[in-house]
N, C-alpha and C positions, 0 to 999 in steps of 0.2 A: 265723560266717561269713556272709560278704552272701548277700542272694537272688540276686544278679547279679552278675556279671564282664563283661557284653556293652558293648561300647564305644559312646557317644554317636556318633551320626552327623555328619559334617562338614558334609555339602550335603542337598538337598531329594531325598527317594526320588521315582523317576518310575515311574508305571506299574504293571505286575505285578499288579493288583487280581486278576484271576481266578486265576493263579498260586498267590497269599497262600490266597486262599479255600479251594482246590483244598489246599494243606499243610496248614490247619486242619483240615478233614474229613480227611484221610488220619492226623493223629497225635490224631484222635479214636478213630479205629480200629485203628491198628498201631502198635507199639512200637519199631520201626525204618523210617523213612522216610529215602530218602537223595536228595537233590537232584543229578543228573548233568547235565554239560552241556560244549561244548566251551570252551577255557579264554577269559576277556573274558567270556561270557557274562552274568554276573553270579550267579553260584551264592551266593557267600559274603554279598554285600550282602542278597539275598532272604532265607538262612534266619538273619540277624540280625534282618532285619527283622521277620521272623515270629515267631522265637522271644520277642521282644522285648514282641508283643502279644498271646502266649499266655502269658505269666509268670503269671496269675493262675488258670490250671488248675493248675499244679503246687506244693502247698504247701511244698516246700522249695525250689523258685527253679528258675533257669536257671543253668548254666556252662558257658563255651564254651573247648574247646580246641583251640588253633592248632598243626598237625602241619607246616605247610608248612617251616618250617625246619630239623626235625627230621630227621637223616639215617642215625641207628643206630635199627634195629628193635627193638633189646633196649632202649630209653627210652622206648618208648609207653605201657607202663604209667605209667612215672615222671613223663611229659607229662601224664597223666589226673590223678594224684595232686597234682601241682603246680595244673592247671586249678582242681583242687576247693578248693586251700587246704589242704590235709592236712599236717602235721606228723609224722612216724612216725620214732620214734629206735630202736625193737625192730629182731632180725633176722628179721621179717619181708620176704618179698617183697613188692612193691607192688601184685601181681595181688590178694593175701590182704586186704592193707589196703584196697583199693578196694570188693571184695565185702561186705567188714565195714561198712564206713562207709554203702554204699547200700543195704544189707540192707533196710532200713526205712523209707528216704527213698521221698517222692512227687517226683521231681527230672529236669528235660529236661537232658539231657546234647547239647550242640551239640560236634560234631566236623568242624571244617574242614582240607582238605587234605591227605587222607590217602592220596592215591591213589598215591603212591610207595611208602608201607607198607601196602599192602592185604592181604597177607596176616596180616602180624600183627595188624593193627588188627581185621581180621574177627574173627579167634580172639580177641581180647579183648573185643571186643564181644559176640559170642556168650557168654561165660562170665560176662559182668555181666548179661546182658540174664536168662539162664537163673539166675543165682544172687540176682537183684536183682526183683522183681516190680512195685516200684512205679516202678523207672527206663523212660525213653524216650528214644530217641536218634533226634537228627536229625543227618543227615551232610551234607557237602556234598563232591563231588569228580566228576574227570573218568570214574571209571568204577564202576560198582555194587560193593557189598561183596560181593554175594552170600552172604550169611548167611540161613537158615531163618526165615521171617517178614517179610523186609523188601519194603519196598512201596517202589518207584523211581518217582521224577517227573522226566520228561527237559526239563531247563528249553530251550524254543525261543529263538532271537534275539527281539527285540522286535520288535511289531507296528509297522506304518509310523508310527501317529499317535503313539504312545508314545516311539518313536526319533526323530523329528523334535523332539519337544518336550524330551527328554533333550540333545540337538545341541544347540538352539539356548539350551537353559537355561545348558548348561555352557559356550557361546559368549561367553553376555553374560556369565557369571561372570568369562570370561577377559579381558572388556574387548573384546570384538570388536563391530564394528557388525554391527547386525541382518541378516540375511539374508532380503530382500525378498520374494523369487522362490520361493513354496512349491515350485515343482516341481524347481528345482536342489535344495532340502533333501531332497524325499522322492529324488531322484536318490542324491544322497550317501550318505544312508541304506540304500539299496537295495545300492549297491555296497561299501558296510561291511557287509554282511550284516544290519545292525541288531543287530551284536555291541557292547554298551555301552562296553567297554574301548577299543575301536575308534572309537567316537563320540566318548568323551571325548578319547583323542588326537589326533583331527580337529579338534576343538572350541578344543584349544589351540594347532592351526595359524592358526584364522581372525583371529586381531590382524594375522598378518604376510601371508596369504595370502587373498586373495577366496574366496567358496565355487566359483565358477568354476574360479580357478585350482585348488584342491585337487582339484577332480573330475578334471581333465585329468590331473594326477599321480598319479591311484591307481593307476596300472598297474604303478606302482613302490609299492604299498602300505607293503612292511616299512622302505624306508628314507625314505619319507616320514612314518610315524606311530614314529619313532625319538625322542620328543623328551624321553621318559621323564617319571615323577612322582616328585618327592621324597617319600621315608618310606613309598613303596608297597614290597610284597614284590618282590623282583627280578623274579621270572617274570610281573609284573604292569607293570612300568616301560616295557616296549614292547610293541609288538603280535608282533614277533619272538620277544621271548621269550617271550610268552604261548602263542603255538603251537610255539614249540621246545620248551615243558616238554612237553608232549603229546608231543612226538617222541619225547625221550629217555625216556619212558617205555615207548614201543613196543618189542616184539620184533623182531630183524631182519626174518621173513617181514611182520610189519604195517607194518613202515617201507616194506619195497619194496614193498606192495601199496597204501600210500597213494600212492607216487611212481606207480604206473602207473594209479591210477584218475584222476590228475590230466587224463587226456588225455580225458576225457568231459566234455562241453561241458554237460551238463544230465542228468536224469534214466536212469538205466541199468538193466537187470535182470540177474539173477544171471548166465544164461546168458551175457551179454555180458561181464560179468567176467570169467568162467571162461575163454571164447576169446580175449580181447583182453590179460587180466594174469596166464593161466598159463603155464607154461614151466618151463624147466631150475630155478631156483631157487626156483619156486613152484610146484609141481604142480597139476594142476585140482582133484586131489583134496582137497587143501588151501585150495583159494581159500576154500569155504565157510564153514569154520572160523576162519579170519584175518579174513574179512568180518565175520564175527559180533564178533569182538572190535573192530574199528572201529566197529563200531555200538555195542557197550557204551560205547566210552569217547568215543561222541558227535563222533567226525571222521567218520562216516558217518550219514547219517538216513535212516529209512524213512517212506517218502508211500504214500499209496493215491491212485491215477490210476484213469481211466478204462479203463485198459488193465492194471489189477491193481497189483499192489506195486510199488513202483520204491525204486532208492536214489539218494541224490545228496549230494553233499560242498557246504558252505557257499565260497564261491568264494573265501574268505581261506584255508581249509583247503588247497583245491586248488591256489591259488598258491604254498604253502610247498613242497607235494607237487611241483608242476612245477619247482621249483627244485631239489629234491632228482633228481629224474630226469634234469633237463640235466646237474648234477655228475657222474651215472651215466654220462652218454653215449649214453643210450638213448631219447633224446625221439623220434627221426624213425622209428625202428623201431616204437616203441608208437602213434605217430600212423598209421603204416600198418597195422596191426593193426588199429584202431579203425575207420579208413576201410574197410577189407575187410570186416569185420562188419557194417558200416551198409548196404555197398552189397549184399551177401546178403541183409539184413532188407528192404531195397527190392524186391529180385527177388521174395522169399519175398509179400510184401505185393500186389505185383501180380498176382502169379498166385492168391491168395486174393481178391483184388477181386470176381472171379467165383465167387463161393460163398457159403455160408449165413453166413462169417466175416466179412462185408462191413463190417458197422460193428465188430467187433474190429478189424479192418485199418484201419479210419478212426481209430479211438482209437488202436492202437499207432504209426503213422504221427504222429499228433498229439503225442504224448507223446516220441516220438523225433526230432523235428524239428530241436531245437540239435544235437544231435550229427550228423544226416545235413547240417545247415549246415555243419558242421565239416571233415565228409567233402568234402563239394562244394569246400570253402576248400582242404581238402590238395592236390585232384585240379588245383584251378587254378593251385597255387601251383608245380606242376611240369610243365613245359612237355611232355615223353613221357607224362604221365597224363592230357593233354586229351581223350583219348577216354573215358577213365574219367568225366570229370564230364559230357561228352553223354549216356553210356549212363547214368550216373544221373539227369541231370535228367530226361530221356526217360522212364526207368522211372517214374518218378512222376506222370506224366501224370494218373493217378486222383487223385492228392490236390491237385494246382493244379486240375483241372476241378471234381473231383467234392465236394471238402470246402470251398471258396471259399477257395482261394490261388492265384487268378488271378496277382496281380500279384508275388507272391515268384516264383512259377511262372516267368515273364515274366523276373523278374531274373535267375534263374541260366540259362535257358535262353539268352540274350542272351548272358551272359557266358561261356558254355562254347562257344558256336556262334563265338564272337570268336576262339578261337584255332584256329590252325591244329592238325589232327590226323588221324592215319594211319586210323585204323579208321574205313571209310566207312559200315557199318552203323548205326553210333552216332551219326554225326554224320546219317544219314538219319532215324532216328528222333526224334532232337531237333529235327529241321526240322520235320518234320509236327507234332510237338507243340506247338511253338512257333506254326504255323499255327493250331493248332486255339485255342491260349491266346489270342493275338490277335484271332481271331474272336469269342471271348466278350467279350474287352473292348473289340469295337467297333472295334477298329484293323486295318481292311481292308488297308490300305497294305502295312502289315508282314504281314500273313496271305498276301496273293498272291506277294510275293517269297519267302517259306519256301517256299511248297507248291509255286511252279514251280521252285524250285530243286531240292525234294526229289522231283517228277515227272523231272525232267531227268537227274538223277545215277541216280537209281533206273532210269533206262530204260539209261543207260548202263553202269551196273555189273549189270545184271539183276536186280535186287532186284524182285522182283513183289509182295512184300508192303509195302514200305514205299511202290511207286507206288501199290495198292491204297489205303492210308490216304491218300496225297494226293489222288487223286480223290476221295475219299470227304469230305474235308474242304473240297475245293472245290466240292464238290457243299451242303457245310453253307452255306456263305459266298453261294451262289447261292440259297438257299434265305432266308437274313436278309435278301439283297436283292430279296425278291421275283421274282427271276428263277426262277419254278417250272418251267416246261417244262425248262430247264437243271437246275435242282436236281434233278428227276424221273428225268432221264437220268445225270448225273454218279453220284448216290448208288445207281442202278438197278445201273451198271456195276461200281462197289466191290462192291457185294453179291454180285453174279455170280464177282468176284474172290475175294472171301472163301471163296463157298463150295467154288470150285475148289481154294485152298490149303490147305480144312481150318481154317479161321480163324472160332471160335465166342468170343466174348467180349463183356464190356459196350458196347465201341466198336461191335462188328458189330451186335448189338442196338440200340445206339441210332443207329445207320444207320436201320433197318428202321423205327425211329419217325420218324427224320428224314423218311423217304420218306413216310410216312402222313401227316404235316404237308404235305407238298408236295402232295399227292392231296387233303387236307382244305380246304386254302386254294382249290383249284380246286373243290372242290365235291364230290369222289367221296367223301363221308362212308361209305359203304359199303366201299370199297376201304381206307379208313384205319382204319375199325372191325376189319376181318379182319386187317388188318398188326398191328397193336395186340395184338388178342385172343392172337397166333400169340406178341408177345413177352411178356405178361403169362403166357401157360403158361409157357414156357421159363425165366422169370424165376423162377416157384414151384417147378418142376423143380432148378432149380438153387441156389435160396437168394439171388437178385440180387433187390436190394432198389433201389439208385440208376437204374438203367435202367427199372424198375417204375414208378418215381415219372414219369416223363416218359410214358411209354404211358398210364398214368392221366390222366394232362394231356390228350392225344389224345381218348381215350375221353369224358373229362368235355365237353370242347368238342362231340363228337358229341353228345351226351345234351343238352347245352343246346340246341343248334341246332334240335335235334329238340323241343324244349319239355320232356324230363322232368328237372325241376329237383332233384328229389331224388335223383335218380341222379347228376346232376353232383355236387352237395354231398357226397355218399358219395362219389364218388369224387376229388373234391379234398382232402377231409380226410385219406385217407390219403396223397394224394400230397404234402400240404403236409405231415405229420407225418415222413414220410421227408426231404423236403428239410431238415426243419429239423434233424432228427437228425445230418445229414453236414454240416451249415453250408452246401448248394449254395443259395446265395445267386440265381444265376440261374435255377435251377428253382423255387426259393421265391417268388420276385418274379411269376413268370410265372403260378403259380397263385392267388398271392393276388390278383392283378389281375381272374383268370377268378372265382374266389369271390365278388370284389364285383359283377361282371355277375349271376352267380347271385341275390345278396343283392338286386339292384337287380330282377331279373325275380321274386321271388317278393314284390315290395311293399314294401322296405324302403329306401327311398334314403338316411336318413341313415345307418343301417349302412353301406350301400355305400360313401358319402364318406368314409366313417371310415376302411375298408378302401384305398379309395384313395388315401387322405392315407398310410397305413402305408406303401405300398408306395414311395413316393417316395424316403425315406431309404437304402431298400436298394438303389434305383437308383443314388444317390448312392456307395453303398459300392462296389457292383460297377463304377460308372465307365464305364456303357454311355449312349450317348444315347438310350436306348429303342430299341436294336437298329436304329433310322432304315427299319424295315420295316413298311409299312400293314398287313400280316394281323397280326402277332406285336401290334401297337397298336390291333387292332380294337376287344379288348374294353375297354380301358382309356377309348379315347374314346366309345364306345359309352355305357359306363357313366356317364362323365363329361357326355355330352349329357342323357341321361335325369334322372340325379340331380339336374343342375341344373335342368333344367326342373321338376322335381318340387319343388325345395326353394326355388329362387330363388338368384342367384348368390351373395348375401350369405349366407341360408343352407349354401348348398353348401360353400361356404369355411370356416366356422365348424366345420362336421362335419369339413371335411377336415383342419384345422387340429388338431383332435384326434387324429385317426389320425397325424398326420404327428409328434406328440408323444410317441408311443409308443415304448418300446424295441423292439427286434426282438422279443424272447422276449414282452414284452406283446401285441405285436401278434399273432404268431400265437396264444397263447393266445386272444385275442379272435376270430380268425378261426375257432379251433375249439372255442368255445364252442358249448353245446348252443342251438340256436336255439331263441327265443321266437315266440309267434306273433305275425306283425307286424300281425294285425288285431285285437290284444288291447289291452287298455287302454294308451292313450297310444303304441300302435303306431303305424307309418307309413302301415301300408298298409290303413286301414280300408275293406272294400270292393272292393278291388283283385283283380284278378284274376291268375293268374301269365300270365306274357307270353313269347311263342317269343324265342330270340337277337334274331331281326333286325327283329322288330315295332319301329313308330315312335310307338306308342299314348302318349299322356299319362299319366304316371302319378298317382297321388293325391299329394298336397303333403303333408308331414310337420308334424306338430304339437308334434313335441318340441325340446328344446334342447338344445345339447352342452352339455360340462359347462363351468361357470363361466359360461354365456351370461345376461345380464340378463333378468329375468323382463318379460312385456308390460304387466304392472301391479304396483303397490308391493305389494301383500299377496299377489300368486300365485307359489307357490314355483315355480323351474324343474324341469322335470318330464322 
């Protein structure tokens, strides 16, 4: 018997180095290792490659048994006898022949394509492993065997770099022109989920279509990628047959859940599946088990997110399910159930935002965003549901304003308010939220229009709550426009209305912080500190952190103005940490600039310039022209003037450029790093004294060099 019957490779193997290493480790520890994955993901190619590389471990070689074309379960044992090259003319059964032959051998048996014969295959392999201690089995299929002692390796789609290499390589083999645009190539690979079969079928189209044309046609991927590959197994000739083979292997309940899961646009949790997909044909108490079977067959993948475990379908698998759902005539009903679930989730998140679960809410909304978008799209598709779109877009105010999603929030608010709707309360909420978002974007014209419309309609309809929010946000606009008396008057009036209406949430507390800022900018630091101390106390009681960060900003402003640099730094450290946690770029950049001024006051102009530079890309991301406010710009302008005086224009520009090159995470890490003594070796402030916020005293020149700067003499290292 030959040591191996593995086929030779016909083309270059790409990627999967980590998976090969993992398989080698598993085969050293377990006697049965099963590689599972969705159709076309490359299971067969990986196990054949790995088996060939590991032949030397097995004294009696490696044998391959291909079961994909086998239909009769009773012939599984015969197929293994044939794969081993055995001839037996006795009346013994094939199982007995196999056990006797393998009993004394050290051999690796590769079993490929067993999923449609899983029961018979599992029973046979269990018997062989029990009776043949030198036997190791490496199996590849679309579901685990579920035999005692089995180790399962779930093969994921290819990473971007490997997928791009595979697509480009196979396209070149097909005689296609080189795809020059790496971005287009990457997007093609992502749209095809990094599934090698899909990539190879797409490569076969590239001699005829450009990459851009192919990308535009991928909405009909099953029709596009049906060219077939001569000599391939029937189930691997087209993308449809590859996924369709998995569909055939499913039970009716599994097919139904697969179809219904196609309405999800991104990661989803078990509770969402039970609500959206449960029903008469699939009771909610069956959903868990059926989902587990789809997970076992790699039709659904589990992933860990910041909000906890979630499930996801590859786009290709979901597209097949969507076709099936359409054939059942159930698409619109399932989309409405999906919308209703995510509207409920948004409502829960809005309520829980004012609680100790604020960070959890931010993470959950982040993960749910693709599904929230799908829900908003459905609301906007149906004219009579326009008020639902306005309600949902308004309900997500905490996410748009508090988690760095101003641009996307503006998109949905503008779209929903552009449609006539009957539910006035929903429109009013969307209007004041639009005004709020527009203010934070620096779009005063849109903010004024939305807030005045909200105020007028609220007055006409008797909606006192919406009127209070409109007044509040007009006061916020006055604050950012440096009209401090008007800001104080409007925000104060809205706070009184909130108290009368019994309203208490993050928005209300933010109003109190904004009132404090108006007073601080007018010189009433004592009044500002009193207001923010109260906010801080309420936030501690409620577990609220987002508004707390803004209260800490005001308290730090007061501390710095009073010359207490240590207190200002401590307050801003917590403030910046919270802003970064929620990805609140507006709060983050304000804190970063005030921290730069604290650093300047501590006698370190170089580091102050770095933080100033780090703030600029954040402003660019926010899209604000620095608010256009002299008061909010004050720390930045003062720090810039003092640091430039200390470092000189050229020195300031160099340190500023170093900060400007930092990523957001790196900038925050640098700002939060434990402070060294600026008067220490190489420090900028040797001999400098801490200075109050508003002094104009000249700081001590800095003698350090920014990263990459040339030294002053040929032999001196830049420090």
